[in-house]
TIRO-2110 file (N, C-alpha, C; in Angstrom, 1 decimal):
// TIRO-2110
-12.6, 15.1, 13.1, N, 1, A
-13.5, 15.0, 12.0, CA, 1, A
-12.8, 14.4, 10.7, C, 1, A
-11.5, 14.8, 10.5, N, 2, A
-10.8, 14.2, 9.4, CA, 2, A
-10.6, 12.8, 9.5, C, 2, A
-10.3, 12.3, 10.8, N, 3, A
-10.0, 10.9, 11.1, CA, 3, A
-11.3, 10.1, 10.8, C, 3, A
-12.4, 10.7, 11.2, N, 4, A
-13.7, 10.0, 11.0, CA, 4, A
-14.0, 9.8, 9.5, C, 4, A
-13.7, 10.9, 8.7, N, 5, A
-13.9, 10.8, 7.3, CA, 5, A
-13.0, 9.8, 6.7, C, 5, A
-11.7, 9.7, 7.1, N, 6, A
-10.8, 8.7, 6.6, CA, 6, A
-11.3, 7.3, 6.9, C, 6, A
-11.8, 7.1, 8.1, N, 7, A
-12.3, 5.8, 8.5, CA, 7, A
-13.5, 5.4, 7.7, C, 7, A
-14.4, 6.3, 7.4, N, 8, A
-15.5, 6.0, 6.5, CA, 8, A
-15.1, 5.7, 5.1, C, 8, A
-14.1, 6.4, 4.7, N, 9, A
-13.5, 6.2, 3.3, CA, 9, A
-12.9, 4.8, 3.2, C, 9, A
-12.2, 4.4, 4.3, N, 10, A
-11.5, 3.1, 4.3, CA, 10, A
-12.6, 2.0, 4.3, C, 10, A
-13.7, 2.2, 5.0, N, 11, A
-14.8, 1.2, 5.1, CA, 11, A
-15.4, 1.1, 3.7, C, 11, A
-15.7, 2.2, 3.1, N, 12, A
-16.3, 2.2, 1.8, CA, 12, A
-15.4, 1.5, 0.7, C, 12, A
-14.1, 1.8, 0.8, N, 13, A
-13.2, 1.2, -0.2, CA, 13, A
-13.2, -0.3, 0.0, C, 13, A
-13.2, -0.8, 1.3, N, 14, A
-13.1, -2.2, 1.6, CA, 14, A
-14.4, -2.9, 1.1, C, 14, A
-15.6, -2.3, 1.3, N, 15, A
-16.8, -2.9, 0.8, CA, 15, A
-16.8, -3.0, -0.7, C, 15, A
-16.3, -2.0, -1.4, N, 16, A
-16.2, -2.0, -2.8, CA, 16, A
-15.3, -3.1, -3.3, C, 16, A
-14.1, -3.2, -2.6, N, 17, A
-13.1, -4.2, -2.9, CA, 17, A
-13.7, -5.6, -2.8, C, 17, A
-14.4, -5.8, -1.6, N, 18, A
-15.0, -7.1, -1.4, CA, 18, A
-16.0, -7.5, -2.5, C, 18, A
-16.9, -6.5, -2.9, N, 19, A
-17.8, -6.7, -3.9, CA, 19, A
-17.2, -7.0, -5.3, C, 19, A
-16.1, -6.3, -5.6, N, 20, A
-15.4, -6.5, -6.9, CA, 20, A
-14.8, -7.8, -6.9, C, 20, A
-14.1, -8.2, -5.9, N, 21, A
-13.3, -9.4, -5.8, CA, 21, A
-14.3, -10.6, -5.8, C, 21, A
-15.4, -10.5, -5.1, N, 22, A
-16.4, -11.5, -5.1, CA, 22, A
-17.0, -11.8, -6.5, C, 22, A
-17.3, -10.7, -7.2, N, 23, A
-17.8, -10.7, -8.5, CA, 23, A
-16.7, -11.4, -9.4, C, 23, A
-15.5, -11.0, -9.2, N, 24, A
-14.4, -11.6, -10.1, CA, 24, A
-14.3, -13.1, -9.8, C, 24, A
-14.5, -13.5, -8.6, N, 25, A
-14.4, -14.9, -8.2, CA, 25, A
-15.6, -15.6, -8.9, C, 25, A
-16.7, -15.1, -8.9, N, 26, A
-17.9, -15.7, -9.5, CA, 26, A
-17.7, -15.9, -11.0, C, 26, A
-17.2, -14.8, -11.6, N, 27, A
-16.9, -14.8, -13.1, CA, 27, A
-15.8, -15.9, -13.4, C, 27, A
-14.8, -15.9, -12.5, N, 28, A
-13.7, -16.9, -12.7, CA, 28, A
-14.3, -18.3, -12.6, C, 28, A
-15.2, -18.5, -11.6, N, 29, A
-15.7, -19.8, -11.4, CA, 29, A
-16.6, -20.2, -12.6, C, 29, A
-17.4, -19.3, -13.1, N, 30, A
-18.2, -19.6, -14.3, CA, 30, A
-17.3, -19.9, -15.5, C, 30, A
-16.3, -19.1, -15.7, N, 31, A
-15.4, -19.3, -16.9, CA, 31, A
-14.7, -20.7, -16.8, C, 31, A
-14.4, -21.1, -15.6, N, 32, A
-13.7, -22.4, -15.5, CA, 32, A
-14.6, -23.5, -15.1, C, 32, A
-15.9, -23.3, -15.1, N, 33, A
-16.9, -24.3, -14.9, CA, 33, A
-16.7, -24.9, -13.5, C, 33, A
-16.5, -24.1, -12.5, N, 34, A
-16.4, -24.7, -11.1, CA, 34, A
-17.7, -24.5, -10.4, C, 34, A
-18.1, -25.5, -9.7, N, 35, A
-19.3, -25.4, -8.9, CA, 35, A
-19.1, -25.6, -7.4, C, 35, A
-20.1, -25.4, -6.6, N, 36, A
-20.0, -25.5, -5.2, CA, 36, A
-19.5, -26.9, -4.8, C, 36, A
-19.9, -28.0, -5.5, N, 37, A
-19.5, -29.3, -5.1, CA, 37, A
-18.3, -29.8, -5.8, C, 37, A
-17.6, -29.0, -6.6, N, 38, A
-16.4, -29.4, -7.3, CA, 38, A
-15.2, -29.3, -6.5, C, 38, A
-14.4, -30.4, -6.6, N, 39, A
-13.1, -30.3, -5.8, CA, 39, A
-12.1, -29.4, -6.5, C, 39, A
-11.5, -28.6, -5.7, N, 40, A
-10.5, -27.6, -6.3, CA, 40, A
-9.1, -28.1, -6.0, C, 40, A
-8.1, -27.6, -6.7, N, 41, A
-6.8, -28.0, -6.6, CA, 41, A
-5.9, -26.8, -6.2, C, 41, A
-4.6, -27.1, -5.9, N, 42, A
-3.7, -26.0, -5.6, CA, 42, A
-3.6, -25.0, -6.8, C, 42, A
-3.5, -25.6, -8.0, N, 43, A
-3.4, -24.8, -9.2, CA, 43, A
-4.6, -24.0, -9.4, C, 43, A
-5.8, -24.5, -9.2, N, 44, A
-7.0, -23.7, -9.4, CA, 44, A
-7.0, -22.5, -8.6, C, 44, A
-6.7, -22.7, -7.3, N, 45, A
-6.8, -21.5, -6.3, CA, 45, A
-5.7, -20.6, -6.7, C, 45, A
-4.5, -21.1, -7.0, N, 46, A
-3.3, -20.2, -7.3, CA, 46, A
-3.6, -19.4, -8.5, C, 46, A
-4.2, -19.9, -9.5, N, 47, A
-4.6, -19.2, -10.7, CA, 47, A
-5.6, -18.1, -10.4, C, 47, A
-6.5, -18.4, -9.5, N, 48, A
-7.6, -17.5, -9.1, CA, 48, A
-6.9, -16.3, -8.4, C, 48, A
-5.9, -16.5, -7.6, N, 49, A
-5.2, -15.5, -6.9, CA, 49, A
-4.4, -14.6, -7.8, C, 49, A
-3.7, -15.3, -8.7, N, 50, A
-2.9, -14.6, -9.7, CA, 50, A
-3.7, -13.7, -10.6, C, 50, A
-5.0, -14.0, -10.8, N, 51, A
-5.8, -13.2, -11.6, CA, 51, A
-6.1, -11.9, -10.9, C, 51, A
-6.0, -11.8, -9.6, N, 52, A
-6.1, -10.5, -8.9, CA, 52, A
-4.9, -9.7, -9.0, C, 52, A
-3.7, -10.3, -9.1, N, 53, A
-2.4, -9.7, -9.3, CA, 53, A
-2.1, -9.0, -8.0, C, 53, A
-1.6, -7.7, -8.0, N, 54, A
-1.3, -7.0, -6.8, CA, 54, A
-2.6, -6.5, -6.1, C, 54, A
-2.6, -6.8, -4.8, N, 55, A
-3.8, -6.5, -4.1, CA, 55, A
-3.5, -5.4, -3.0, C, 55, A
-4.0, -4.2, -3.2, N, 56, A
-3.8, -3.2, -2.2, CA, 56, A
-4.9, -3.2, -1.2, C, 56, A
-4.6, -3.5, 0.0, N, 57, A
-5.7, -3.7, 1.0, CA, 57, A
-5.7, -2.7, 2.2, C, 57, A
-4.7, -1.8, 2.2, N, 58, A
-4.7, -0.8, 3.3, CA, 58, A
-4.1, 0.5, 2.8, C, 58, A
-4.7, 1.6, 3.2, N, 59, A
-4.1, 2.9, 2.8, CA, 59, A
-4.0, 3.8, 4.0, C, 59, A
-3.1, 4.8, 3.8, N, 60, A
-2.7, 5.7, 4.8, CA, 60, A
-2.5, 7.1, 4.2, C, 60, A
-3.3, 8.0, 4.6, N, 61, A
-3.3, 9.4, 4.1, CA, 61, A
-2.5, 10.3, 5.1, C, 61, A
-1.6, 11.1, 4.6, N, 62, A
-0.8, 11.9, 5.5, CA, 62, A
-0.8, 13.4, 5.0, C, 62, A
-0.8, 14.3, 6.0, N, 63, A
-0.6, 15.7, 5.7, CA, 63, A
0.5, 16.2, 6.6, C, 63, A
1.5, 16.7, 5.9, N, 64, A
2.8, 17.0, 6.7, CA, 64, A
3.3, 18.4, 6.4, C, 64, A
4.2, 18.9, 7.3, N, 65, A
4.9, 20.1, 7.1, CA, 65, A
6.4, 19.7, 7.3, C, 65, A
7.2, 20.1, 6.3, N, 66, A
8.6, 19.7, 6.4, CA, 66, A
9.5, 20.8, 6.0, C, 66, A
10.7, 20.9, 6.6, N, 67, A
11.7, 21.9, 6.3, CA, 67, A
13.0, 21.3, 5.8, C, 67, A
13.4, 21.9, 4.7, N, 68, A
14.7, 21.5, 4.1, CA, 68, A
15.8, 22.6, 4.3, C, 68, A
16.9, 22.2, 4.8, N, 69, A
18.0, 23.2, 4.9, CA, 69, A
19.3, 22.5, 4.4, C, 69, A
20.2, 23.3, 3.8, N, 70, A
21.4, 22.8, 3.3, CA, 70, A
22.5, 23.9, 3.2, C, 70, A
23.7, 23.6, 3.6, N, 71, A
24.8, 24.5, 3.4, CA, 71, A
26.0, 23.8, 2.8, C, 71, A
26.8, 24.6, 2.1, N, 72, A
28.0, 24.0, 1.5, CA, 72, A
29.0, 23.6, 2.6, C, 72, A
29.7, 22.6, 2.3, N, 73, A
30.7, 22.1, 3.3, CA, 73, A
32.1, 21.9, 2.6, C, 73, A
33.1, 22.1, 3.4, N, 74, A
34.5, 21.9, 3.0, CA, 74, A
35.2, 21.1, 4.1, C, 74, A
35.7, 19.9, 3.7, N, 75, A
36.4, 19.1, 4.7, CA, 75, A
35.6, 18.8, 6.0, C, 75, A
34.3, 18.7, 5.8, N, 76, A
33.4, 18.5, 7.0, CA, 76, A
33.0, 19.7, 7.7, C, 76, A
33.5, 20.9, 7.3, N, 77, A
33.1, 22.1, 7.9, CA, 77, A
32.1, 22.9, 7.1, C, 77, A
31.1, 23.4, 7.8, N, 78, A
30.0, 24.2, 7.1, CA, 78, A
30.6, 25.5, 6.7, C, 78, A
30.4, 25.9, 5.5, N, 79, A
30.8, 27.2, 5.0, CA, 79, A
29.8, 28.3, 5.3, C, 79, A
30.2, 29.3, 6.1, N, 80, A
29.2, 30.3, 6.5, CA, 80, A
28.6, 31.0, 5.3, C, 80, A
27.3, 31.5, 5.5, N, 81, A
26.6, 32.3, 4.5, CA, 81, A
26.3, 31.5, 3.2, C, 81, A
26.2, 30.2, 3.3, N, 82, A
25.8, 29.4, 2.1, CA, 82, A
24.6, 28.6, 2.4, C, 82, A
23.8, 28.9, 3.4, N, 83, A
22.6, 28.1, 3.7, CA, 83, A
21.5, 28.5, 2.8, C, 83, A
20.8, 27.4, 2.4, N, 84, A
19.5, 27.6, 1.6, CA, 84, A
18.5, 26.8, 2.3, C, 84, A
17.2, 27.1, 2.2, N, 85, A
16.2, 26.4, 2.9, CA, 85, A
14.8, 26.7, 2.3, C, 85, A
13.9, 25.8, 2.6, N, 86, A
12.5, 26.1, 2.2, CA, 86, A
11.6, 25.2, 3.2, C, 86, A
10.3, 25.7, 3.3, N, 87, A
9.3, 25.0, 4.1, CA, 87, A
8.2, 24.6, 3.2, C, 87, A
7.8, 23.3, 3.3, N, 88, A
6.7, 22.8, 2.5, CA, 88, A
5.6, 22.2, 3.3, C, 88, A
4.4, 22.4, 2.8, N, 89, A
3.3, 21.6, 3.3, CA, 89, A
2.8, 20.7, 2.2, C, 89, A
2.4, 19.5, 2.5, N, 90, A
2.0, 18.6, 1.4, CA, 90, A
1.1, 17.5, 1.9, C, 90, A
0.5, 16.8, 1.0, N, 91, A
-0.4, 15.6, 1.4, CA, 91, A
0.1, 14.4, 0.5, C, 91, A
0.0, 13.2, 1.1, N, 92, A
0.4, 12.0, 0.4, CA, 92, A
-0.5, 10.8, 0.8, C, 92, A
-0.3, 9.8, 0.0, N, 93, A
-1.0, 8.5, 0.3, CA, 93, A
-0.1, 7.3, 0.1, C, 93, A
-0.3, 6.4, 1.0, N, 94, A
0.5, 5.2, 1.0, CA, 94, A
-0.5, 4.0, 0.9, C, 94, A
-0.2, 3.1, 0.0, N, 95, A
-1.0, 1.9, -0.2, CA, 95, A
-0.1, 0.7, 0.1, C, 95, A
-0.6, -0.2, 0.9, N, 96, A
0.1, -1.5, 1.2, CA, 96, A
-0.7, -2.7, 0.8, C, 96, A
-0.1, -3.8, 0.5, N, 97, A
-0.8, -5.0, 0.1, CA, 97, A
0.2, -6.1, -0.3, C, 97, A
-0.3, -6.9, -1.2, N, 98, A
0.5, -8.1, -1.6, CA, 98, A
0.6, -8.4, -3.1, C, 98, A
1.7, -9.0, -3.5, N, 99, A
1.8, -9.5, -4.8, CA, 99, A
1.3, -11.0, -4.7, C, 99, A
0.1, -11.3, -5.1, N, 100, A
-0.4, -12.6, -4.9, CA, 100, A
0.2, -13.7, -5.8, C, 100, A
1.0, -13.3, -6.8, N, 101, A
1.7, -14.3, -7.6, CA, 101, A
2.7, -15.0, -6.7, C, 101, A
3.1, -14.4, -5.6, N, 102, A
4.1, -15.0, -4.7, CA, 102, A
3.4, -15.8, -3.6, C, 102, A
2.1, -15.9, -3.6, N, 103, A
1.4, -16.6, -2.5, CA, 103, A
1.5, -18.1, -2.7, C, 103, A
1.5, -18.8, -1.6, N, 104, A
1.6, -20.3, -1.7, CA, 104, A
0.2, -20.9, -1.3, C, 104, A
-0.2, -21.9, -2.0, N, 105, A
-1.5, -22.5, -1.8, CA, 105, A
-1.4, -24.0, -1.5, C, 105, A
-2.2, -24.5, -0.5, N, 106, A
-2.2, -25.9, -0.2, CA, 106, A
-3.7, -26.3, 0.0, C, 106, A
-4.1, -27.4, -0.7, N, 107, A
-5.4, -27.9, -0.6, CA, 107, A
-5.4, -29.3, -0.1, C, 107, A
-6.1, -29.5, 1.0, N, 108, A
-6.1, -30.8, 1.6, CA, 108, A
-7.3, -31.0, 2.6, C, 108, A
-8.0, -32.1, 2.4, N, 109, A
-9.2, -32.5, 3.3, CA, 109, A
-10.1, -31.3, 3.4, C, 109, A
-10.6, -30.8, 2.3, N, 110, A
-11.6, -29.7, 2.3, CA, 110, A
-11.1, -28.5, 3.0, C, 110, A
-9.8, -28.3, 3.1, N, 111, A
-9.2, -27.1, 3.6, CA, 111, A
-8.2, -26.5, 2.6, C, 111, A
-8.4, -25.2, 2.4, N, 112, A
-7.5, -24.4, 1.6, CA, 112, A
-6.7, -23.5, 2.4, C, 112, A
-5.4, -23.6, 2.4, N, 113, A
-4.5, -22.8, 3.1, CA, 113, A
-3.7, -21.9, 2.2, C, 113, A
-3.8, -20.6, 2.4, N, 114, A
-3.1, -19.6, 1.6, CA, 114, A
-2.0, -18.9, 2.4, C, 114, A
-0.8, -19.1, 2.1, N, 115, A
0.3, -18.4, 2.8, CA, 115, A
0.7, -17.2, 2.0, C, 115, A
0.5, -16.0, 2.5, N, 116, A
0.8, -14.8, 1.8, CA, 116, A
2.3, -14.4, 1.9, C, 116, A
2.8, -13.8, 0.9, N, 117, A
4.2, -13.3, 1.0, CA, 117, A
4.2, -12.1, 1.9, C, 117, A
5.4, -11.5, 2.1, N, 118, A
5.5, -10.4, 3.0, CA, 118, A
4.7, -9.2, 2.4, C, 118, A
4.0, -8.5, 3.3, N, 119, A
3.2, -7.3, 2.9, CA, 119, A
4.3, -6.3, 2.5, C, 119, A
3.9, -5.4, 1.6, N, 120, A
4.8, -4.4, 1.1, CA, 120, A
4.0, -3.1, 0.7, C, 120, A
4.7, -2.0, 0.7, N, 121, A
4.2, -0.8, 0.2, CA, 121, A
4.1, -0.8, -1.3, C, 121, A
2.9, -0.7, -1.9, N, 122, A
2.7, -0.8, -3.3, CA, 122, A
2.8, 0.6, -3.9, C, 122, A
2.5, 1.6, -3.1, N, 123, A
2.5, 3.0, -3.7, CA, 123, A
2.7, 4.0, -2.5, C, 123, A
3.5, 5.0, -2.8, N, 124, A
3.7, 6.0, -1.8, CA, 124, A
3.9, 7.3, -2.6, C, 124, A
2.9, 8.1, -2.7, N, 125, A
2.9, 9.3, -3.6, CA, 125, A
2.6, 10.6, -2.8, C, 125, A
3.2, 11.6, -3.2, N, 126, A
2.9, 13.0, -2.7, CA, 126, A
2.1, 13.7, -3.8, C, 126, A
1.0, 14.2, -3.5, N, 127, A
0.1, 15.0, -4.4, CA, 127, A
0.8, 16.3, -4.8, C, 127, A
1.2, 16.5, -6.1, N, 128, A
1.8, 17.7, -6.5, CA, 128, A
0.9, 18.9, -6.3, C, 128, A
-0.4, 18.7, -6.4, N, 129, A
-1.3, 19.8, -6.3, CA, 129, A
-1.4, 20.3, -4.8, C, 129, A
-1.0, 19.4, -3.9, N, 130, A
-1.1, 19.8, -2.5, CA, 130, A
0.1, 20.5, -2.0, C, 130, A
1.2, 20.5, -2.8, N, 131, A
2.4, 21.1, -2.3, CA, 131, A
2.4, 22.7, -2.3, C, 131, A
2.7, 23.2, -1.1, N, 132, A
2.8, 24.7, -1.0, CA, 132, A
4.2, 25.0, -0.4, C, 132, A
4.9, 26.0, -1.0, N, 133, A
6.2, 26.3, -0.5, CA, 133, A
6.1, 27.6, 0.3, C, 133, A
6.7, 27.6, 1.5, N, 134, A
6.8, 28.8, 2.3, CA, 134, A
8.2, 29.1, 2.7, C, 134, A
8.5, 30.3, 3.0, N, 135, A
9.8, 30.7, 3.6, CA, 135, A
11.0, 30.2, 2.8, C, 135, A
10.9, 30.4, 1.5, N, 136, A
12.0, 29.9, 0.7, CA, 136, A
13.2, 30.9, 0.8, C, 136, A
14.4, 30.4, 1.1, N, 137, A
15.6, 31.2, 1.2, CA, 137, A
16.6, 30.6, 0.3, C, 137, A
16.8, 31.3, -0.8, N, 138, A
17.8, 30.9, -1.8, CA, 138, A
19.2, 31.5, -1.4, C, 138, A
20.2, 31.0, -2.1, N, 139, A
21.6, 31.5, -1.8, CA, 139, A
22.4, 31.6, -3.1, C, 139, A
23.0, 32.8, -3.3, N, 140, A
23.7, 33.0, -4.5, CA, 140, A
24.9, 32.0, -4.7, C, 140, A
25.4, 31.5, -3.6, N, 141, A
26.5, 30.5, -3.7, CA, 141, A
26.0, 29.0, -3.7, C, 141, A
24.8, 28.9, -3.3, N, 142, A
24.2, 27.5, -3.1, CA, 142, A
22.7, 27.6, -3.4, C, 142, A
22.4, 27.7, -4.7, N, 143, A
21.0, 27.9, -5.0, CA, 143, A
20.1, 26.6, -4.9, C, 143, A
18.8, 26.8, -4.7, N, 144, A
17.9, 25.7, -4.6, CA, 144, A
17.7, 25.1, -6.0, C, 144, A
17.7, 23.8, -6.1, N, 145, A
17.5, 23.1, -7.4, CA, 145, A
16.4, 22.1, -7.3, C, 145, A
16.1, 21.6, -8.5, N, 146, A
15.0, 20.6, -8.6, CA, 146, A
15.4, 19.3, -7.8, C, 146, A
16.7, 19.0, -7.8, N, 147, A
17.2, 17.8, -7.1, CA, 147, A
17.0, 18.0, -5.6, C, 147, A
17.0, 19.2, -5.1, N, 148, A
16.8, 19.4, -3.7, CA, 148, A
15.3, 19.0, -3.3, C, 148, A
14.4, 19.4, -4.2, N, 149, A
13.0, 19.1, -3.9, CA, 149, A
12.8, 17.6, -4.0, C, 149, A
13.5, 16.9, -5.0, N, 150, A
13.3, 15.5, -5.1, CA, 150, A
13.9, 14.7, -4.0, C, 150, A
15.1, 15.2, -3.5, N, 151, A
15.7, 14.5, -2.3, CA, 151, A
14.9, 14.7, -1.1, C, 151, A
14.3, 15.9, -1.0, N, 152, A
13.5, 16.2, 0.2, CA, 152, A
12.2, 15.3, 0.2, C, 152, A
11.6, 15.2, -1.0, N, 153, A
10.4, 14.4, -1.1, CA, 153, A
10.6, 12.9, -0.8, C, 153, A
11.8, 12.4, -1.3, N, 154, A
12.1, 11.0, -1.0, CA, 154, A
12.3, 10.8, 0.5, C, 154, A
13.0, 11.7, 1.1, N, 155, A
13.2, 11.6, 2.6, CA, 155, A
11.9, 11.6, 3.3, C, 155, A
11.0, 12.6, 2.9, N, 156, A
9.7, 12.7, 3.6, CA, 156, A
8.8, 11.5, 3.4, C, 156, A
8.9, 10.9, 2.2, N, 157, A
8.2, 9.6, 1.9, CA, 157, A
8.6, 8.5, 2.9, C, 157, A
9.9, 8.5, 3.1, N, 158, A
10.5, 7.4, 4.0, CA, 158, A
10.0, 7.6, 5.4, C, 158, A
9.9, 8.9, 5.8, N, 159, A
9.4, 9.2, 7.2, CA, 159, A
7.9, 8.8, 7.3, C, 159, A
7.2, 9.1, 6.3, N, 160, A
5.7, 8.8, 6.3, CA, 160, A
5.5, 7.3, 6.3, C, 160, A
6.3, 6.6, 5.5, N, 161, A
6.2, 5.1, 5.5, CA, 161, A
6.4, 4.5, 6.9, C, 161, A
7.4, 5.0, 7.5, N, 162, A
7.8, 4.5, 8.9, CA, 162, A
6.6, 4.8, 9.8, C, 162, A
6.1, 6.0, 9.7, N, 163, A
5.0, 6.4, 10.6, CA, 163, A
3.7, 5.5, 10.3, C, 163, A
3.4, 5.3, 9.0, N, 164, A
2.3, 4.5, 8.7, CA, 164, A
2.4, 3.1, 9.2, C, 164, A
3.6, 2.5, 9.1, N, 165, A
3.8, 1.1, 9.6, CA, 165, A
3.6, 1.1, 11.1, C, 165, A
4.1, 2.1, 11.8, N, 166, A
4.0, 2.1, 13.3, CA, 166, A
2.5, 2.3, 13.7, C, 166, A
1.7, 2.9, 12.8, N, 167, A
0.3, 3.1, 13.0, CA, 167, A
-0.6, 1.9, 12.5, C, 167, A
0.0, 0.8, 12.2, N, 168, A
-0.8, -0.4, 11.9, CA, 168, A
-1.1, -0.6, 10.4, C, 168, A
-0.3, 0.0, 9.5, N, 169, A
-0.6, -0.1, 8.1, CA, 169, A
-0.6, -1.6, 7.6, C, 169, A
0.5, -2.3, 8.1, N, 170, A
0.7, -3.7, 7.6, CA, 170, A
-0.4, -4.6, 8.3, C, 170, A
-0.7, -4.4, 9.5, N, 171, A
-1.7, -5.2, 10.2, CA, 171, A
-3.1, -5.1, 9.5, C, 171, A
-3.4, -3.9, 9.1, N, 172, A
-4.7, -3.7, 8.4, CA, 172, A
-4.7, -4.3, 7.1, C, 172, A
-3.5, -4.2, 6.4, N, 173, A
-3.4, -4.9, 5.1, CA, 173, A
-3.6, -6.4, 5.2, C, 173, A
-3.1, -7.0, 6.2, N, 174, A
-3.2, -8.5, 6.4, CA, 174, A
-4.7, -8.8, 6.7, C, 174, A
-5.3, -8.0, 7.6, N, 175, A
-6.7, -8.3, 7.9, CA, 175, A
-7.6, -8.2, 6.7, C, 175, A
-7.5, -7.1, 6.0, N, 176, A
-8.3, -6.9, 4.8, CA, 176, A
-8.0, -7.9, 3.7, C, 176, A
-6.8, -8.3, 3.5, N, 177, A
-6.4, -9.3, 2.5, CA, 177, A
-7.0, -10.6, 2.9, C, 177, A
-7.0, -11.0, 4.1, N, 178, A
-7.6, -12.3, 4.6, CA, 178, A
-9.1, -12.3, 4.2, C, 178, A
-9.8, -11.2, 4.5, N, 179, A
-11.2, -11.1, 4.2, CA, 179, A
-11.5, -11.2, 2.7, C, 179, A
-10.7, -10.4, 1.9, N, 180, A
-10.9, -10.4, 0.5, CA, 180, A
-10.6, -11.7, -0.2, C, 180, A
-9.5, -12.3, 0.2, N, 181, A
-9.1, -13.6, -0.5, CA, 181, A
-10.0, -14.7, -0.1, C, 181, A
-10.5, -14.7, 1.1, N, 182, A
-11.4, -15.7, 1.6, CA, 182, A
-12.7, -15.6, 0.7, C, 182, A
-13.2, -14.4, 0.6, N, 183, A
-14.4, -14.1, -0.2, CA, 183, A
-14.2, -14.6, -1.7, C, 183, A
-13.0, -14.3, -2.2, N, 184, A
-12.7, -14.7, -3.6, CA, 184, A
-12.7, -16.2, -3.8, C, 184, A
-12.1, -16.9, -2.9, N, 185, A
-12.0, -18.3, -3.0, CA, 185, A
-13.3, -19.0, -2.8, C, 185, A
-14.1, -18.5, -1.8, N, 186, A
-15.4, -19.1, -1.6, CA, 186, A
-16.4, -18.9, -2.7, C, 186, A
-16.1, -17.9, -3.6, N, 187, A
-16.9, -17.7, -4.8, CA, 187, A
-16.6, -18.8, -5.7, C, 187, A
-15.5, -19.4, -5.6, N, 188, A
-15.1, -20.6, -6.5, CA, 188, A
-15.8, -21.9, -5.9, C, 188, A
-15.7, -22.0, -4.6, N, 189, A
-16.3, -23.2, -4.0, CA, 189, A
-16.4, -23.0, -2.5, C, 189, A
-17.6, -22.9, -2.0, N, 190, A
-17.8, -22.6, -0.6, CA, 190, A
-17.9, -23.8, 0.3, C, 190, A
-17.5, -25.0, -0.2, N, 191, A
-17.5, -26.2, 0.6, CA, 191, A
-16.1, -26.4, 1.3, C, 191, A
-15.2, -25.5, 1.1, N, 192, A
-13.9, -25.6, 1.6, CA, 192, A
-13.6, -24.6, 2.7, C, 192, A
-13.0, -25.0, 3.8, N, 193, A
-12.6, -24.0, 4.9, CA, 193, A
-11.3, -23.3, 4.4, C, 193, A
-11.3, -22.0, 4.5, N, 194, A
-10.2, -21.2, 4.0, CA, 194, A
-9.4, -20.7, 5.2, C, 194, A
-8.1, -20.9, 5.2, N, 195, A
-7.2, -20.4, 6.2, CA, 195, A
-6.1, -19.5, 5.5, C, 195, A
-6.0, -18.3, 6.0, N, 196, A
-5.0, -17.3, 5.4, CA, 196, A
-3.9, -17.2, 6.5, C, 196, A
-2.6, -17.4, 6.0, N, 197, A
-1.5, -17.2, 6.9, CA, 197, A
-0.5, -16.1, 6.3, C, 197, A
0.3, -15.6, 7.2, N, 198, A
1.3, -14.6, 6.8, CA, 198, A
2.7, -15.3, 6.8, C, 198, A
3.5, -15.1, 5.8, N, 199, A
4.8, -15.7, 5.7, CA, 199, A
5.7, -15.1, 6.8, C, 199, A
END
């Protein structure tokens, strides 16, 4: 059920993004006096893409349980009775997309080719409200600190990112970016064939 809800949410977000970017393209075209029969240039298309700036086209929601443990060490040996630990449940979101200022544009023979830069994670956040701490075991010789929570969160974000990529985060980002950018460019001039490539 949760997966179904997430899929519906992604579809709704995509539809909204398409509508917003199409509208932005229309407004850009009006502002720069471009019509359907007007020849466009590399610079025209590049400026239109830069106006979008960072484009987040794929998201991944995760709910996790993680355990942190740590003991003091001396010369590589674990010191007995210094272990501290805690168990956390939390939720987070990862957004992936493109910095379109790094995109390359080529216009030739009624064809516009956009080469996207490498897809990247634009945001990876854990909701503070979702965090719940269980089974916390402090130690008088090795107490739990704020830095422990920060280090744990950073490690968990890394694991979530790897999982998201394995589950197709980047592929979805490219697919959605292709749709959105094509829509945006065709709002400027729909007489050109648009091709989107990945660097």
